[in-house]
N, C-alpha and C positions, 0 to 999 in steps of 0.2 A: 235295642236288642235288651232281653231280660238277662241280668248277670246271675249266674247261679256260682255262689261260694261254695254251698253245699246242695248235695241232691242225695236224699235217702229215699233206700229201695225198702218197697213194702211188700210181702206176698200178697198177691191178686186174690189168693186164697182165704187170707184173712182179714174179713172186712169189720171185724172186732178192733183192728189196729189203725185202720183209716184216719180215723180221727185223731187218735194220739200221735201219729205221723203229721199231720196238718199243723198241730200244738207245739211240735218239737224245736221251732226255730227256723228249721231247714228252708233254704230258698226255695226248694223244689221236692217234689215227692213222685217217685216212678212206682206205678202200679207195676208189679213184674209178674208177667207169665211164664218167664222162661226158668232161669236155674231155683227160685225160690219155691216153685210148684211140682209135687210129683207127678209123674205122667198120667195116672188114672184121675187126677183132680184138673186136668188143663182145660176142659169144657166147663165146667162148672164154674172156675175162676175166671174164665172169661166172660160168663154171664154177670158174675157178681159184679166186676171191674166195670163192664159196660152199663149194668144198673147203677152203679155206684155214680160213674162220670157223668149219667143223664140226670141225675138230680140232685148232686153236690150243692151244698150252699155256696154262696158267692165267697172267695178267699184271694187274698194277696199271694199265696203261695200257689206256683203253678204245679198241676198235676199232670203227669205224662202216663203213658203207657209203654212196657217194654215188650215187644212181641216175640214171639219163639224164633230161632233162625230159620232161614230160607230152606235150609237141608233137613228141617225137620219136618214131621208128620202133621204138624197144627199150625205151620206157615200160612198157608192158603186161607183156613178158617179164620185166622188170628186178621189179616188183610182184609178179608171180607167186612170183619168186625170193626177194624180201625177206620173205615169209610163212613161210616154213621157215629164214631165217638164222639164225645166232647172232650177229647184231650187236647191239654194245651201245646203237648210234643209226642213225638214216637221215637222210643228208643230202639236201634235194630242193631241185634247182635253180630257178631263175626263178620262185619263189613269186608266186601274182599276187592272191590273199585267202585269208582263214581258212575258207571252207567247204571246200578242198581235203583239209583235215586231217584232217575227219572222215571224209570218203572213204578216205582212207590209213589212218586207224585201223583201219575194219570190214576193208579188205582185207588187212591184216597179222593183225588178230586178236587181239593182245594189247598192252597199254602198253607202248611203247618210245619213247622221245624221239625227237623229230623236231627237226633242225636245218634251217630254210628260209633259201636265199640270196635276198636282196634285190638284185636286179641288174638290174631293168627300171623303166620309168616308172613302170608301173601297178604294181608290187610297192613301190615307192618311196611311192605314194600311198594304198596299203593297209598299209602297214607296221607302225600300230599295232595293225588288226586281227590282223596275222599273228604279230606278238609274244606277244599276249594269247590267242590260238588254243590249246585245249586239247592238251596234250601236248608242245609247242612248249618247248624247254629254252633255246633261244638264236637269234639269227639272225646269218647271217655275211653280212657287206657283199661283194657281189661287183662290187666297183670295175672290172673288166676289161670285162665284159658290159656293165654301165651305162653306162661312159664310150663303147662302142661304139656303143649305143643312142641315146644324147642326143647324141652327136657332141662332147663336150667332152673338154678336156685330162686326163690322167692326173695332173696335177700338185695340189697340195693344196686351193688356194684354190678351183679348180672344182668339188671335191667333196665342199667343205667342207657345204655344206646337206645333202648326203644323208647325210653320217656324221653329222651333229647331230640330224637327224631318228630316224636309226636308233637312236643312243644315248639318245636321248629317249624312243621308245617301248618300248625294251627295260628301260628303268628304271622306267617306268610300270606294266609286266606283272610286273617281278620277275625277267626271265629274263637271261641272260648275251648280250652283244655282241661278237662277234669282229669285227676289221678284216680286210681284204684281203690276201692274202699280198704279199710285196715282190715287185716285178716283177725286181731284180737279183738276183744271187748273188755274193758276194765284194766286197760295199760295204758293211763293218759299221759306218762313220759314218752311213751313209746310214739303214740299218735302225735304228739306234739314235734316231736323231732322230725318224723316220715313227713310231716304234712309241711312243716318249714323247709325240708329239703326240695320237695316237688314245686314248693313255691319260689324259691329261688332258681329252680332250673327254668321256670317260666310258666307252668300250670297256674291258671286264675281260679280253681277249685277242686273242691275232691268230692267224691261218691260216699257214702256211709250206710250201714246196714244196722246202726242203732241209734234210737232217738239221741241218747246222751252223747252222741259223737258230732252232732249237728253244731252245738253252741262253740265247742274249742275249735272246729274247722271254720266256722264263720269268723272268730276272731284272727285266726291266722291270716285270712285273706282280707281283711280289711284294714286299710291303712290308719296306723295310728296318729293319734293328732301331733306328734312329734315328726312323722314321716311326712304328712301334708305340710308343717309349719316348714321344714329344711326343703322340700319340694318347691314351695311358695318362694322361699330364700333364692332358691337358685334359678328359678324364672325370672323373678327380679333383677339378680346380679346380670343374668345372659341379657335381657331385654334391654338392660341399661347401657350394657356395651354394644348395642345396636346388632346384636346377633352374631358379634364377635368373640373371641376368647373373653373371659371375665376370671377374675380371682375371688374366691368366696371362703374366708377362714384359712387362707394359705393353699387351697385346693384350686388346680386349674378346672374352669367350666368351660365346656364347648358344645358344640351341637348334640354328640350322641349323650352327654349327661343330661343336657336339658329336654331331649327326648324321654329320657326315661323318667323325668320329672313329672313332665306335663303328663304321662302315662298314669303316674300315680294320682295326680289330683281328677284327670277324667275318669280314674275307677273310683275315687272318693265322691265325686258329684255324682256317677251313676247309683251308687249304693245310696245315698241321700236321696237321691229321686226315687 
């Protein structure tokens, strides 16, 4: 499965930005029909996105399409368009439960990855089943909509419970967990600190809304050479002890530590691939 360290949202109504988004270094680009497009421009943005997807040149960057929500007046037309779209994945806003993905799969007619956004109280309540639903490749935390619905502040502490639930649900299901995009542009220190916090919580990547945010997010979610070397040393010590407890530089190495080290190596190998 493709690993998305960074996913860049680009308004589907702005074709002049499509190529620069692909050149940003982001692992994935999502043409946005929802929040980034004003209501009068929805139909033309849909046509623009479909035309681009039909004719875009080959690229290592995955390009997806974010539909409008099911409760909107544009969802039905978006879904009909998605059935013939050459998108690598589909992003589904305000996911409420797992059953809707079976319906979406039938409507689209072929297996392509879904990325639901958990951004409501109902979605958070059902995030364990959403993450485990068929064809779901990962979950994106919609912090802005979630904060607006719950009435909580956008700072780290009020959203920690929601982030923890999503990270754990995705880990259980074996899918990716992407954090919400940064609220501010041009604050590299804040971007680095927030991204590192989410990574340490268990998130595997992060969305972004500006091309300049892709590179620092990629760096944060790429195991460093030192981390890879340490993980290799941990695995070597654990294997030398035949899977039993081992000591490495005065620290105890047991199965959970070895599992964490293997996860780092698997991620590094996947990115190299």
